[in-house]
C-alpha positions as protocol buffer text, in pm:
chain_id: "A"
residue {
  index: 1
  type: ILE
  ca { x: 9723 y: 5640 z: 3556 }
}
residue {
  index: 2
  type: THR
  ca { x: 9969 y: 5838 z: 3342 }
}
residue {
  index: 3
  type: VAL
  ca { x: 9935 y: 6212 z: 3286 }
}
residue {
  index: 4
  type: HIS
  ca { x: 9963 y: 6363 z: 2936 }
}
residue {
  index: 5
  type: MET
  ca { x: 9840 y: 6724 z: 2933 }
}
residue {
  index: 6
  type: PRO
  ca { x: 9957 y: 7083 z: 2983 }
}
residue {
  index: 7
  type: LEU
  ca { x: 9915 y: 7271 z: 3310 }
}
residue {
  index: 8
  type: THR
  ca { x: 9617 y: 7505 z: 3276 }
}
residue {
  index: 9
  type: ASP
  ca { x: 9353 y: 7650 z: 3506 }
}
residue {
  index: 10
  type: GLU
  ca { x: 9140 y: 7346 z: 3427 }
}
residue {
  index: 11
  type: THR
  ca { x: 9412 y: 7085 z: 3488 }
}
residue {
  index: 12
  type: ASN
  ca { x: 9574 y: 7245 z: 3795 }
}
residue {
  index: 13
  type: ASN
  ca { x: 9524 y: 7001 z: 4089 }
}
residue {
  index: 14
  type: MET
  ca { x: 9311 y: 6780 z: 3865 }
}
residue {
  index: 15
  type: ILE
  ca { x: 9428 y: 6471 z: 4053 }
}
residue {
  index: 16
  type: ASP
  ca { x: 9356 y: 6580 z: 4409 }
}
residue {
  index: 17
  type: GLU
  ca { x: 9240 y: 6408 z: 4728 }
}
residue {
  index: 18
  type: ALA
  ca { x: 8885 y: 6362 z: 4599 }
}
residue {
  index: 19
  type: ALA
  ca { x: 9002 y: 6221 z: 4265 }
}
residue {
  index: 20
  type: LEU
  ca { x: 9243 y: 5977 z: 4431 }
}
residue {
  index: 21
  type: ALA
  ca { x: 8970 y: 5858 z: 4668 }
}
residue {
  index: 22
  type: LYS
  ca { x: 8760 y: 5755 z: 4367 }
}
residue {
  index: 23
  type: CYS
  ca { x: 9041 y: 5537 z: 4226 }
}
residue {
  index: 24
  type: LYS
  ca { x: 9080 y: 5167 z: 4280 }
}
residue {
  index: 25
  type: LYS
  ca { x: 9291 y: 5098 z: 4591 }
}
residue {
  index: 26
  type: GLY
  ca { x: 9654 y: 5044 z: 4498 }
}
residue {
  index: 27
  type: VAL
  ca { x: 9639 y: 5260 z: 4184 }
}
residue {
  index: 28
  type: ARG
  ca { x: 9972 y: 5363 z: 4030 }
}
residue {
  index: 29
  type: ILE
  ca { x: 10024 y: 5728 z: 3937 }
}
residue {
  index: 30
  type: VAL
  ca { x: 10286 y: 5849 z: 3685 }
}
residue {
  index: 31
  type: ASN
  ca { x: 10327 y: 6221 z: 3603 }
}
residue {
  index: 32
  type: CYS
  ca { x: 10595 y: 6323 z: 3353 }
}
residue {
  index: 33
  type: ALA
  ca { x: 10386 y: 6607 z: 3205 }
}
residue {
  index: 34
  type: ARG
  ca { x: 10371 y: 6916 z: 3428 }
}
residue {
  index: 35
  type: GLY
  ca { x: 10402 y: 6973 z: 3799 }
}
residue {
  index: 36
  type: GLY
  ca { x: 10081 y: 7081 z: 3970 }
}
residue {
  index: 37
  type: ILE
  ca { x: 9846 y: 6850 z: 3783 }
}
residue {
  index: 38
  type: VAL
  ca { x: 9884 y: 6597 z: 4065 }
}
residue {
  index: 39
  type: ASN
  ca { x: 9835 y: 6753 z: 4409 }
}
residue {
  index: 40
  type: GLU
  ca { x: 10153 y: 6659 z: 4593 }
}
residue {
  index: 41
  type: LYS
  ca { x: 10011 y: 6671 z: 4947 }
}
residue {
  index: 42
  type: ALA
  ca { x: 9718 y: 6454 z: 4845 }
}
residue {
  index: 43
  type: LEU
  ca { x: 9955 y: 6209 z: 4674 }
}
residue {
  index: 44
  type: VAL
  ca { x: 10179 y: 6178 z: 4982 }
}
residue {
  index: 45
  type: ALA
  ca { x: 9878 y: 6107 z: 5203 }
}
residue {
  index: 46
  type: ALA
  ca { x: 9743 y: 5849 z: 4957 }
}
residue {
  index: 47
  type: LEU
  ca { x: 10082 y: 5675 z: 4937 }
}
residue {
  index: 48
  type: LYS
  ca { x: 10103 y: 5655 z: 5315 }
}
residue {
  index: 49
  type: SER
  ca { x: 9749 y: 5516 z: 5342 }
}
residue {
  index: 50
  type: GLY
  ca { x: 9799 y: 5266 z: 5060 }
}
residue {
  index: 51
  type: GLN
  ca { x: 9524 y: 5415 z: 4845 }
}
residue {
  index: 52
  type: VAL
  ca { x: 9800 y: 5478 z: 4591 }
}
residue {
  index: 53
  type: GLY
  ca { x: 10020 y: 5172 z: 4558 }
}
residue {
  index: 54
  type: ALA
  ca { x: 10311 y: 5349 z: 4390 }
}
residue {
  index: 55
  type: ALA
  ca { x: 10397 y: 5670 z: 4209 }
}
residue {
  index: 56
  type: GLY
  ca { x: 10657 y: 5807 z: 3971 }
}
residue {
  index: 57
  type: LEU
  ca { x: 10714 y: 6181 z: 3927 }
}
residue {
  index: 58
  type: ASP
  ca { x: 10945 y: 6366 z: 3690 }
}
residue {
  index: 59
  type: VAL
  ca { x: 10777 y: 6705 z: 3738 }
}
residue {
  index: 60
  type: PHE
  ca { x: 10691 y: 6900 z: 4051 }
}
residue {
  index: 61
  type: GLU
  ca { x: 10497 y: 7201 z: 4176 }
}
residue {
  index: 62
  type: THR
  ca { x: 10829 y: 7367 z: 4263 }
}
residue {
  index: 63
  type: GLU
  ca { x: 11144 y: 7285 z: 4066 }
}
residue {
  index: 64
  type: PRO
  ca { x: 11403 y: 7190 z: 4170 }
}
residue {
  index: 65
  type: LEU
  ca { x: 11216 y: 6982 z: 4429 }
}
residue {
  index: 66
  type: PRO
  ca { x: 11276 y: 7141 z: 4774 }
}
residue {
  index: 67
  type: LYS
  ca { x: 11495 y: 6940 z: 5008 }
}
residue {
  index: 68
  type: ASP
  ca { x: 11223 y: 6940 z: 5274 }
}
residue {
  index: 69
  type: SER
  ca { x: 10949 y: 6815 z: 5038 }
}
residue {
  index: 70
  type: GLU
  ca { x: 10740 y: 6535 z: 5187 }
}
residue {
  index: 71
  type: LEU
  ca { x: 10768 y: 6354 z: 4854 }
}
residue {
  index: 72
  type: ARG
  ca { x: 11130 y: 6266 z: 4935 }
}
residue {
  index: 73
  type: SER
  ca { x: 11027 y: 6053 z: 5231 }
}
residue {
  index: 74
  type: ALA
  ca { x: 10700 y: 5914 z: 5095 }
}
residue {
  index: 75
  type: PRO
  ca { x: 10682 y: 5534 z: 5048 }
}
residue {
  index: 76
  type: ASN
  ca { x: 10678 y: 5358 z: 4710 }
}
residue {
  index: 77
  type: ILE
  ca { x: 10770 y: 5659 z: 4499 }
}
residue {
  index: 78
  type: VAL
  ca { x: 11035 y: 5721 z: 4231 }
}
residue {
  index: 79
  type: LEU
  ca { x: 11148 y: 6080 z: 4175 }
}
residue {
  index: 80
  type: THR
  ca { x: 11352 y: 6208 z: 3879 }
}
residue {
  index: 81
  type: PRO
  ca { x: 11464 y: 6572 z: 3830 }
}
residue {
  index: 82
  type: HIS
  ca { x: 11254 y: 6670 z: 3525 }
}
residue {
  index: 83
  type: ILE
  ca { x: 11498 y: 6484 z: 3303 }
}
residue {
  index: 84
  type: ALA
  ca { x: 11307 y: 6578 z: 2986 }
}
residue {
  index: 85
  type: ALA
  ca { x: 11401 y: 6948 z: 3005 }
}
residue {
  index: 86
  type: SER
  ca { x: 11570 y: 7057 z: 3325 }
}
residue {
  index: 87
  type: THR
  ca { x: 11911 y: 6892 z: 3302 }
}
residue {
  index: 88
  type: THR
  ca { x: 12200 y: 7084 z: 3149 }
}
residue {
  index: 89
  type: GLU
  ca { x: 12242 y: 6819 z: 2881 }
}
residue {
  index: 90
  type: ALA
  ca { x: 11873 y: 6829 z: 2786 }
}
residue {
  index: 91
  type: GLN
  ca { x: 11863 y: 7207 z: 2758 }
}
residue {
  index: 92
  type: GLU
  ca { x: 12182 y: 7215 z: 2549 }
}
residue {
  index: 93
  type: THR
  ca { x: 12038 y: 6953 z: 2312 }
}
residue {
  index: 94
  type: VAL
  ca { x: 11707 y: 7137 z: 2283 }
}
residue {
  index: 95
  type: GLY
  ca { x: 11890 y: 7462 z: 2206 }
}
residue {
  index: 96
  type: ILE
  ca { x: 12097 y: 7296 z: 1933 }
}
residue {
  index: 97
  type: GLU
  ca { x: 11789 y: 7131 z: 1779 }
}
residue {
  index: 98
  type: ILE
  ca { x: 11599 y: 7461 z: 1773 }
}
residue {
  index: 99
  type: ALA
  ca { x: 11893 y: 7640 z: 1608 }
}
residue {
  index: 100
  type: GLU
  ca { x: 11928 y: 7365 z: 1347 }
}
residue {
  index: 101
  type: GLN
  ca { x: 11556 y: 7370 z: 1267 }
}
residue {
  index: 102
  type: ILE
  ca { x: 11548 y: 7749 z: 1229 }
}
residue {
  index: 103
  type: ALA
  ca { x: 11852 y: 7730 z: 1000 }
}
residue {
  index: 104
  type: ASP
  ca { x: 11677 y: 7463 z: 791 }
}
residue {
  index: 105
  type: VAL
  ca { x: 11375 y: 7690 z: 746 }
}
residue {
  index: 106
  type: LEU
  ca { x: 11581 y: 7996 z: 650 }
}
residue {
  index: 107
  type: LEU
  ca { x: 11832 y: 7817 z: 427 }
}
residue {
  index: 108
  type: HIS
  ca { x: 11636 y: 7530 z: 276 }
}
residue {
  index: 109
  type: GLY
  ca { x: 11267 y: 7596 z: 345 }
}
residue {
  index: 110
  type: ALA
  ca { x: 11245 y: 7275 z: 547 }
}
residue {
  index: 111
  type: VAL
  ca { x: 10993 y: 7294 z: 831 }
}
residue {
  index: 112
  type: ARG
  ca { x: 11010 y: 7036 z: 1111 }
}
residue {
  index: 113
  type: ASN
  ca { x: 10795 y: 7012 z: 1424 }
}
residue {
  index: 114
  type: ALA
  ca { x: 10607 y: 7339 z: 1364 }
}
residue {
  index: 115
  type: VAL
  ca { x: 10268 y: 7345 z: 1534 }
}
residue {
  index: 116
  type: ASN
  ca { x: 10107 y: 7579 z: 1280 }
}
residue {
  index: 117
  type: LEU
  ca { x: 10274 y: 7491 z: 948 }
}
residue {
  index: 118
  type: PRO
  ca { x: 10292 y: 7169 z: 745 }
}
residue {
  index: 119
  type: SER
  ca { x: 10615 y: 6981 z: 817 }
}
residue {
  index: 120
  type: MET
  ca { x: 10854 y: 6934 z: 527 }
}
residue {
  index: 121
  type: ASP
  ca { x: 11210 y: 6803 z: 510 }
}
residue {
  index: 122
  type: ALA
  ca { x: 11482 y: 6962 z: 298 }
}
residue {
  index: 123
  type: ALA
  ca { x: 11436 y: 6720 z: 8 }
}
residue {
  index: 124
  type: ALA
  ca { x: 11061 y: 6784 z: -8 }
}
residue {
  index: 125
  type: ALA
  ca { x: 11115 y: 7160 z: 26 }
}
residue {
  index: 126
  type: LYS
  ca { x: 11344 y: 7156 z: -278 }
}
residue {
  index: 127
  type: VAL
  ca { x: 11077 y: 6982 z: -488 }
}
residue {
  index: 128
  type: VAL
  ca { x: 10795 y: 7206 z: -368 }
}
residue {
  index: 129
  type: ALA
  ca { x: 10978 y: 7543 z: -385 }
}
residue {
  index: 130
  type: PRO
  ca { x: 10910 y: 7620 z: -756 }
}
residue {
  index: 131
  type: TYR
  ca { x: 10541 y: 7544 z: -708 }
}
residue {
  index: 132
  type: LEU
  ca { x: 10522 y: 7787 z: -416 }
}
residue {
  index: 133
  type: ASP
  ca { x: 10632 y: 8073 z: -642 }
}
residue {
  index: 134
  type: LEU
  ca { x: 10395 y: 7968 z: -922 }
}
residue {
  index: 135
  type: ALA
  ca { x: 10098 y: 7930 z: -687 }
}
residue {
  index: 136
  type: ALA
  ca { x: 10157 y: 8267 z: -521 }
}
residue {
  index: 137
  type: LYS
  ca { x: 10166 y: 8439 z: -861 }
}
residue {
  index: 138
  type: LEU
  ca { x: 9849 y: 8266 z: -978 }
}
residue {
  index: 139
  type: GLY
  ca { x: 9672 y: 8374 z: -660 }
}
residue {
  index: 140
  type: THR
  ca { x: 9789 y: 8733 z: -707 }
}
residue {
  index: 141
  type: LEU
  ca { x: 9684 y: 8735 z: -1072 }
}
residue {
  index: 142
  type: VAL
  ca { x: 9334 y: 8602 z: -1008 }
}
residue {
  index: 143
  type: GLN
  ca { x: 9278 y: 8852 z: -728 }
}
residue {
  index: 144
  type: GLN
  ca { x: 9358 y: 9135 z: -969 }
}
residue {
  index: 145
  type: ILE
  ca { x: 9142 y: 9020 z: -1262 }
}
residue {
  index: 146
  type: ALA
  ca { x: 8840 y: 8907 z: -1057 }
}
residue {
  index: 147
  type: PRO
  ca { x: 8573 y: 9131 z: -901 }
}
residue {
  index: 148
  type: LYS
  ca { x: 8636 y: 9259 z: -549 }
}
residue {
  index: 149
  type: GLN
  ca { x: 8352 y: 9054 z: -403 }
}
residue {
  index: 150
  type: ILE
  ca { x: 8449 y: 8687 z: -428 }
}
residue {
  index: 151
  type: ALA
  ca { x: 8246 y: 8404 z: -275 }
}
residue {
  index: 152
  type: LYS
  ca { x: 8470 y: 8105 z: -343 }
}
residue {
  index: 153
  type: LEU
  ca { x: 8826 y: 8012 z: -433 }
}
residue {
  index: 154
  type: ARG
  ca { x: 8898 y: 7677 z: -593 }
}
residue {
  index: 155
  type: VAL
  ca { x: 9242 y: 7542 z: -675 }
}
residue {
  index: 156
  type: VAL
  ca { x: 9296 y: 7239 z: -896 }
}
residue {
  index: 157
  type: PHE
  ca { x: 9627 y: 7052 z: -888 }
}
residue {
  index: 158
  type: GLN
  ca { x: 9677 y: 6838 z: -1198 }
}
residue {
  index: 159
  type: GLY
  ca { x: 9943 y: 6590 z: -1302 }
}
residue {
  index: 160
  type: LYS
  ca { x: 10271 y: 6547 z: -1115 }
}
residue {
  index: 161
  type: VAL
  ca { x: 10204 y: 6821 z: -861 }
}
residue {
  index: 162
  type: ALA
  ca { x: 9887 y: 6639 z: -751 }
}
residue {
  index: 163
  type: GLU
  ca { x: 10107 y: 6359 z: -616 }
}
residue {
  index: 164
  type: LEU
  ca { x: 10269 y: 6596 z: -365 }
}
residue {
  index: 165
  type: ASP
  ca { x: 10150 y: 6717 z: -27 }
}
residue {
  index: 166
  type: VAL
  ca { x: 9998 y: 7043 z: -151 }
}
residue {
  index: 167
  type: ASN
  ca { x: 9935 y: 7203 z: 189 }
}
residue {
  index: 168
  type: ALA
  ca { x: 10229 y: 7442 z: 161 }
}
residue {
  index: 169
  type: ILE
  ca { x: 10150 y: 7518 z: -204 }
}
residue {
  index: 170
  type: THR
  ca { x: 9789 y: 7595 z: -114 }
}
residue {
  index: 171
  type: ARG
  ca { x: 9902 y: 7836 z: 157 }
}
residue {
  index: 172
  type: ALA
  ca { x: 10135 y: 8009 z: -91 }
}
residue {
  index: 173
  type: LEU
  ca { x: 9843 y: 8057 z: -328 }
}
residue {
  index: 174
  type: GLN
  ca { x: 9632 y: 8200 z: -45 }
}
residue {
  index: 175
  type: CYS
  ca { x: 9916 y: 8438 z: 43 }
}
residue {
  index: 176
  type: GLY
  ca { x: 9934 y: 8552 z: -318 }
}
residue {
  index: 177
  type: PHE
  ca { x: 9561 y: 8612 z: -333 }
}
residue {
  index: 178
  type: LEU
  ca { x: 9567 y: 8809 z: -6 }
}
residue {
  index: 179
  type: ARG
  ca { x: 9886 y: 9007 z: -74 }
}
residue {
  index: 180
  type: ARG
  ca { x: 9717 y: 9315 z: -217 }
}
residue {
  index: 181
  type: ILE
  ca { x: 9425 y: 9286 z: 27 }
}
residue {
  index: 182
  type: SER
  ca { x: 9607 y: 9233 z: 357 }
}
residue {
  index: 183
  type: GLY
  ca { x: 9953 y: 9369 z: 273 }
}
residue {
  index: 184
  type: ASP
  ca { x: 10271 y: 9248 z: 439 }
}
residue {
  index: 185
  type: GLY
  ca { x: 10080 y: 9110 z: 737 }
}
residue {
  index: 186
  type: VAL
  ca { x: 9976 y: 8795 z: 551 }
}
residue {
  index: 187
  type: ASN
  ca { x: 10196 y: 8484 z: 571 }
}
residue {
  index: 188
  type: SER
  ca { x: 10176 y: 8107 z: 541 }
}
residue {
  index: 189
  type: VAL
  ca { x: 10068 y: 8075 z: 903 }
}
residue {
  index: 190
  type: ASN
  ca { x: 9772 y: 8314 z: 902 }
}
residue {
  index: 191
  type: ALA
  ca { x: 9663 y: 8294 z: 537 }
}
residue {
  index: 192
  type: PRO
  ca { x: 9403 y: 8015 z: 588 }
}
residue {
  index: 193
  type: SER
  ca { x: 9241 y: 8199 z: 879 }
}
residue {
  index: 194
  type: GLN
  ca { x: 9237 y: 8526 z: 683 }
}
residue {
  index: 195
  type: ILE
  ca { x: 9061 y: 8350 z: 396 }
}
residue {
  index: 196
  type: GLN
  ca { x: 8801 y: 8230 z: 646 }
}
residue {
  index: 197
  type: ARG
  ca { x: 8759 y: 8576 z: 796 }
}
residue {
  index: 198
  type: LEU
  ca { x: 8684 y: 8712 z: 450 }
}
residue {
  index: 199
  type: GLY
  ca { x: 8401 y: 8461 z: 429 }
}
residue {
  index: 200
  type: LEU
  ca { x: 8552 y: 8281 z: 130 }
}
residue {
  index: 201
  type: ALA
  ca { x: 8477 y: 7917 z: 67 }
}
residue {
  index: 202
  type: PHE
  ca { x: 8798 y: 7735 z: -29 }
}
residue {
  index: 203
  type: GLU
  ca { x: 8822 y: 7408 z: -220 }
}
residue {
  index: 204
  type: VAL
  ca { x: 9123 y: 7197 z: -319 }
}
residue {
  index: 205
  type: VAL
  ca { x: 9093 y: 6941 z: -598 }
}
residue {
  index: 206
  type: LYS
  ca { x: 9353 y: 6693 z: -724 }
}
residue {
  index: 207
  type: SER
  ca { x: 9359 y: 6524 z: -1064 }
}
residue {
  index: 208
  type: SER
  ca { x: 9615 y: 6298 z: -1229 }
}
residue {
  index: 209
  type: ASP
  ca { x: 9531 y: 6440 z: -1574 }
}
residue {
  index: 210
  type: ALA
  ca { x: 9713 y: 6761 z: -1665 }
}
residue {
  index: 211
  type: GLY
  ca { x: 9626 y: 6756 z: -2035 }
}
residue {
  index: 212
  type: ASP
  ca { x: 9915 y: 6875 z: -2249 }
}
residue {
  index: 213
  type: TYR
  ca { x: 10133 y: 6951 z: -1947 }
}
residue {
  index: 214
  type: THR
  ca { x: 10334 y: 6745 z: -1701 }
}
residue {
  index: 215
  type: ASP
  ca { x: 10166 y: 6934 z: -1422 }
}
residue {
  index: 216
  type: LEU
  ca { x: 9927 y: 7224 z: -1394 }
}
residue {
  index: 217
  type: ILE
  ca { x: 9786 y: 7449 z: -1123 }
}
residue {
  index: 218
  type: GLU
  ca { x: 9460 y: 7629 z: -1190 }
}
residue {
  index: 219
  type: VAL
  ca { x: 9289 y: 7869 z: -952 }
}
residue {
  index: 220
  type: GLU
  ca { x: 8930 y: 7983 z: -992 }
}
residue {
  index: 221
  type: ALA
  ca { x: 8762 y: 8278 z: -821 }
}
residue {
  index: 222
  type: THR
  ca { x: 8383 y: 8265 z: -822 }
}
residue {
  index: 223
  type: ALA
  ca { x: 8183 y: 8580 z: -759 }
}
residue {
  index: 224
  type: GLY
  ca { x: 7847 y: 8592 z: -584 }
}
residue {
  index: 225
  type: ASP
  ca { x: 7664 y: 8603 z: -918 }
}
residue {
  index: 226
  type: GLY
  ca { x: 7837 y: 8284 z: -1032 }
}
residue {
  index: 227
  type: THR
  ca { x: 8085 y: 8438 z: -1275 }
}
residue {
  index: 228
  type: VAL
  ca { x: 8425 y: 8269 z: -1268 }
}
residue {
  index: 229
  type: HIS
  ca { x: 8767 y: 8420 z: -1329 }
}
residue {
  index: 230
  type: SER
  ca { x: 9061 y: 8182 z: -1352 }
}
residue {
  index: 231
  type: ALA
  ca { x: 9431 y: 8149 z: -1418 }
}
residue {
  index: 232
  type: ALA
  ca { x: 9639 y: 7840 z: -1491 }
}
residue {
  index: 233
  type: GLY
  ca { x: 10013 y: 7795 z: -1479 }
}
residue {
  index: 234
  type: THR
  ca { x: 10288 y: 7539 z: -1502 }
}
residue {
  index: 235
  type: LEU
  ca { x: 10666 y: 7511 z: -1468 }
}
residue {
  index: 236
  type: MET
  ca { x: 10882 y: 7516 z: -1779 }
}
residue {
  index: 237
  type: GLY
  ca { x: 11232 y: 7391 z: -1856 }
}
residue {
  index: 238
  type: LYS
  ca { x: 11518 y: 7283 z: -1634 }
}
residue {
  index: 239
  type: SER
  ca { x: 11493 y: 7608 z: -1440 }
}
residue {
  index: 240
  type: ASN
  ca { x: 11127 y: 7540 z: -1350 }
}
residue {
  index: 241
  type: ALA
  ca { x: 11032 y: 7889 z: -1469 }
}
residue {
  index: 242
  type: PRO
  ca { x: 10670 y: 7977 z: -1383 }
}
residue {
  index: 243
  type: ARG
  ca { x: 10460 y: 8009 z: -1698 }
}
residue {
  index: 244
  type: LEU
  ca { x: 10107 y: 8140 z: -1737 }
}
residue {
  index: 245
  type: VAL
  ca { x: 9917 y: 7907 z: -1975 }
}
residue {
  index: 246
  type: GLY
  ca { x: 9555 y: 8003 z: -1921 }
}
residue {
  index: 247
  type: ILE
  ca { x: 9335 y: 8299 z: -1828 }
}
residue {
  index: 248
  type: ASN
  ca { x: 8958 y: 8271 z: -1791 }
}
residue {
  index: 249
  type: GLY
  ca { x: 8957 y: 7943 z: -1979 }
}
residue {
  index: 250
  type: ARG
  ca { x: 9159 y: 8075 z: -2274 }
}
residue {
  index: 251
  type: GLU
  ca { x: 9495 y: 7927 z: -2366 }
}
residue {
  index: 252
  type: VAL
  ca { x: 9779 y: 8176 z: -2344 }
}
residue {
  index: 253
  type: GLU
  ca { x: 10152 y: 8140 z: -2291 }
}
residue {
  index: 254
  type: VAL
  ca { x: 10359 y: 8408 z: -2124 }
}
residue {
  index: 255
  type: ALA
  ca { x: 10613 y: 8424 z: -1843 }
}
residue {
  index: 256
  type: ALA
  ca { x: 10442 y: 8457 z: -1504 }
}
residue {
  index: 257
  type: GLU
  ca { x: 10650 y: 8748 z: -1383 }
}
residue {
  index: 258
  type: GLY
  ca { x: 10664 y: 9124 z: -1380 }
}
residue {
  index: 259
  type: SER
  ca { x: 10392 y: 9346 z: -1524 }
}
residue {
  index: 260
  type: LEU
  ca { x: 10109 y: 9210 z: -1738 }
}
residue {
  index: 261
  type: LEU
  ca { x: 9833 y: 9377 z: -1935 }
}
residue {
  index: 262
  type: VAL
  ca { x: 9536 y: 9140 z: -1966 }
}
residue {
  index: 263
  type: LEU
  ca { x: 9290 y: 9235 z: -2239 }
}
residue {
  index: 264
  type: GLU
  ca { x: 8965 y: 9082 z: -2364 }
}
residue {
  index: 265
  type: ASN
  ca { x: 8873 y: 9228 z: -2700 }
}
residue {
  index: 266
  type: ASN
  ca { x: 8683 y: 9173 z: -3022 }
}
residue {
  index: 267
  type: ASP
  ca { x: 8881 y: 8956 z: -3261 }
}
residue {
  index: 268
  type: GLN
  ca { x: 8933 y: 9206 z: -3540 }
}
residue {
  index: 269
  type: PRO
  ca { x: 9222 y: 9346 z: -3745 }
}
residue {
  index: 270
  type: GLY
  ca { x: 9435 y: 9617 z: -3590 }
}
residue {
  index: 271
  type: MET
  ca { x: 9398 y: 9529 z: -3221 }
}
residue {
  index: 272
  type: VAL
  ca { x: 9762 y: 9434 z: -3168 }
}
residue {
  index: 273
  type: GLY
  ca { x: 9873 y: 9746 z: -3352 }
}
residue {
  index: 274
  type: ALA
  ca { x: 9637 y: 9971 z: -3157 }
}
residue {
  index: 275
  type: VAL
  ca { x: 9756 y: 9843 z: -2820 }
}
residue {
  index: 276
  type: GLY
  ca { x: 10120 y: 9844 z: -2929 }
}
residue {
  index: 277
  type: THR
  ca { x: 10094 y: 10203 z: -3051 }
}
residue {
  index: 278
  type: LEU
  ca { x: 9941 y: 10324 z: -2725 }
}
residue {
  index: 279
  type: LEU
  ca { x: 10212 y: 10150 z: -2523 }
}
residue {
  index: 280
  type: GLY
  ca { x: 10486 y: 10277 z: -2755 }
}
residue {
  index: 281
  type: ASN
  ca { x: 10362 y: 10635 z: -2727 }
}
residue {
  index: 282
  type: ASP
  ca { x: 10379 y: 10588 z: -2349 }
}
residue {
  index: 283
  type: LYS
  ca { x: 10742 y: 10468 z: -2375 }
}
residue {
  index: 284
  type: VAL
  ca { x: 10642 y: 10123 z: -2247 }
}
residue {
  index: 285
  type: ASN
  ca { x: 10841 y: 9838 z: -2399 }
}
residue {
  index: 286
  type: ILE
  ca { x: 10671 y: 9504 z: -2470 }
}
residue {
  index: 287
  type: ALA
  ca { x: 10871 y: 9207 z: -2340 }
}
residue {
  index: 288
  type: ASP
  ca { x: 10633 y: 8926 z: -2434 }
}
residue {
  index: 289
  type: MET
  ca { x: 10287 y: 8881 z: -2583 }
}
residue {
  index: 290
  type: SER
  ca { x: 10034 y: 8600 z: -2620 }
}
residue {
  index: 291
  type: LEU
  ca { x: 9712 y: 8597 z: -2824 }
}
residue {
  index: 292
  type: SER
  ca { x: 9420 y: 8359 z: -2788 }
}
residue {
  index: 293
  type: ARG
  ca { x: 9079 y: 8318 z: -2952 }
}
residue {
  index: 294
  type: LEU
  ca { x: 8815 y: 8047 z: -2973 }
}
residue {
  index: 295
  type: THR
  ca { x: 8663 y: 8136 z: -3310 }
}
residue {
  index: 296
  type: PRO
  ca { x: 8758 y: 8392 z: -3578 }
}
residue {
  index: 297
  type: GLY
  ca { x: 8572 y: 8716 z: -3529 }
}
residue {
  index: 298
  type: GLY
  ca { x: 8464 y: 8626 z: -3176 }
}
residue {
  index: 299
  type: THR
  ca { x: 8622 y: 8729 z: -2849 }
}
residue {
  index: 300
  type: ALA
  ca { x: 9000 y: 8718 z: -2813 }
}
residue {
  index: 301
  type: TYR
  ca { x: 9242 y: 8749 z: -2526 }
}
residue {
  index: 302
  type: MET
  ca { x: 9568 y: 8940 z: -2537 }
}
residue {
  index: 303
  type: VAL
  ca { x: 9824 y: 8911 z: -2257 }
}
residue {
  index: 304
  type: VAL
  ca { x: 10108 y: 9160 z: -2287 }
}
residue {
  index: 305
  type: ARG
  ca { x: 10409 y: 9149 z: -2056 }
}
residue {
  index: 306
  type: VAL
  ca { x: 10569 y: 9492 z: -2032 }
}
residue {
  index: 307
  type: ASP
  ca { x: 10885 y: 9628 z: -1875 }
}
residue {
  index: 308
  type: HIS
  ca { x: 10700 y: 9872 z: -1652 }
}
residue {
  index: 309
  type: GLU
  ca { x: 10351 y: 9989 z: -1568 }
}
residue {
  index: 310
  type: PRO
  ca { x: 10181 y: 10210 z: -1828 }
}
residue {
  index: 311
  type: SER
  ca { x: 10074 y: 10553 z: -1716 }
}
residue {
  index: 312
  type: ALA
  ca { x: 9718 y: 10618 z: -1603 }
}
residue {
  index: 313
  type: ALA
  ca { x: 9657 y: 10807 z: -1926 }
}
residue {
  index: 314
  type: ALA
  ca { x: 9774 y: 10512 z: -2137 }
}
residue {
  index: 315
  type: ARG
  ca { x: 9559 y: 10270 z: -1939 }
}
residue {
  index: 316
  type: ASP
  ca { x: 9257 y: 10497 z: -1980 }
}
residue {
  index: 317
  type: ALA
  ca { x: 9320 y: 10518 z: -2354 }
}
residue {
  index: 318
  type: ILE
  ca { x: 9333 y: 10140 z: -2382 }
}
residue {
  index: 319
  type: LYS
  ca { x: 9008 y: 10102 z: -2186 }
}
residue {
  index: 320
  type: ALA
  ca { x: 8844 y: 10367 z: -2403 }
}
residue {
  index: 321
  type: ASN
  ca { x: 8885 y: 10153 z: -2714 }
}
residue {
  index: 322
  type: SER
  ca { x: 8533 y: 10029 z: -2793 }
}
residue {
  index: 323
  type: ALA
  ca { x: 8665 y: 9692 z: -2912 }
}
residue {
  index: 324
  type: ILE
  ca { x: 8823 y: 9619 z: -2573 }
}
residue {
  index: 325
  type: LYS
  ca { x: 8578 y: 9462 z: -2325 }
}
residue {
  index: 326
  type: LEU
  ca { x: 8819 y: 9406 z: -2038 }
}
residue {
  index: 327
  type: ALA
  ca { x: 9151 y: 9570 z: -1954 }
}
residue {
  index: 328
  type: LYS
  ca { x: 9338 y: 9478 z: -1638 }
}
residue {
  index: 329
  type: PHE
  ca { x: 9689 y: 9574 z: -1542 }
}
residue {
  index: 330
  type: VAL
  ca { x: 9840 y: 9298 z: -1327 }
}
residue {
  index: 331
  type: GLN
  ca { x: 10155 y: 9322 z: -1117 }
}
residue {
  index: 332
  type: LEU
  ca { x: 10315 y: 8991 z: -1023 }
}
């Protein structure tokens, strides 16, 4: 019998006199887990009686093992001094490994041996890093354009990114979605549990087809009434710059950074001029703009990236325009 478990209230003295008596005569006992799981007095008695044929212990109830311990004189037993962690060499090596792993996380984003985060070596972290930024921004954007009461989040990874382990990317997206809800307290460790606490269903889908793009990430937020708000993004150029390429199913193209004004309006002459005039009067400079429509004269989308947030008065004036159905100011 070999022991592989932590020492808890339930496992303390788990292998005691009664347990040993139930074993086949001559049983071998090996404990390299934690001292106290095997009752030492019961083990000594069982060794002397022959109920236990042999034993090997690397861990003890008291460490170092007292010089007067009966284990030292018991027959057919091998004792080692908690070699796994208690020797000077072992503790030095463990300390060095911990320092190296923390440095890898801080310098390269590589996570090894974490119990509550997906493991990732430095090479994988370098590949995934641009997607983390993109996913976080998409999550933040959708949270700001969707209603407050959301029932489900769905993220679709398409193309090259779908070939990766997307666990870390998914957590980054969750962090982005929760950032304005939970504040600085949200992180990659607790984001999944916070999503659960909010009662949100969460779905991850992978597809090899990314359409016109090498890869694409799309996040959808579904409200209780079934309405869906979405945002899609990709990475552009050698710098892997995050780019917003879709909002609510409409094709747009604008840098996924800074301050965005997202408008849904009637497709009619003068809309760009009206919005530009209101922003200009408010001393807000336009850095980038994208227009999208499905059919002439229907509903159009306008995404305007600005250098800073418009004033409340300017935002109210934009919303007051009867041709504008939706006006959201988004901060990425």
